[in-house]
N, C-alpha and C positions, 0 to 999 in steps of 0.2 A: 571749365564748365562741362557738365555731363551732357552727353548727346541723348536726348529723350526721343523715343520713338512713339509716334502717335498712331493709334489704330483707328480705322474707319468704323463706322457703325455696323457695316456688314461683317467686318472681321470679328467684332465683339458679339453681335446678336445673330449671326448667321446660323450657327449650330442650334441654339435654342429655338429660333424661329422655324427651322426645318423640323425639329422634333415636335413642336407645337402643331405644325401643319399636318404632319404624319398622324399624330394623335387625333386631331380633329377629323381627318379623312377616315381613319379607322373606326372611330365611334359612329360617325354618320353612316358609313357603309354597312356597319354591323346592324344598325337600327333600321335602315331603309331598304337595303339591298337583300337579294336572295341569291342562292346558287354561288356563282363565282365571286360575288361581292363579299360573301362571308370569308372566303379564303383570302381575298385581298385585304379585308379588314384585319384578319388575324396576322397577316404578314406586316401590315403597316403598324400595328400595335406592338409587334415584337421588337421593332427597331428602338423605340424609346426605352423599353425595358432592358434590352441588351446594353444600351448606352449607360443606363443607370448602374447596371451591374459592373460594367467595365470600368467606369470612371469613379464610381462611388464605393466599390467594394474591392475589386482586384487591384487597382492602381495604388490605393493607400497601403495595402498589404505589401506590395512590392517596394514602395518607398520606405516603409518601416524596416524591412529587412536590410536595406542598403544604407540607412542612416546610421551614423555613428554618434555615440554620446559626446557632448562637448566637454564633459569633465568625468573624472573617474568616480566610482561609487564611494571611495574612501575620502574623496576630497570634501572637506568640511569648510573650506574657505580660509581666510586668514586667522591665524591663532592669536588669542589675546593673552 
């Protein structure tokens, strides 16, 4: 029997929750605050954008370059 590892809710939703809270803080700070709050809002909104670029664009490119095809280009399957 396989050993199945169960993740807690915090392990699954921790990073998305943190990104959501940073986004919410950044948007509210940009709308309501002045001065230093605009800088903090800019910084808080940079983190989710950087995470999206890192995991959505850069990581798949790295995986594509390291993946190897499971069959050759000339493999047509069983011959009839």
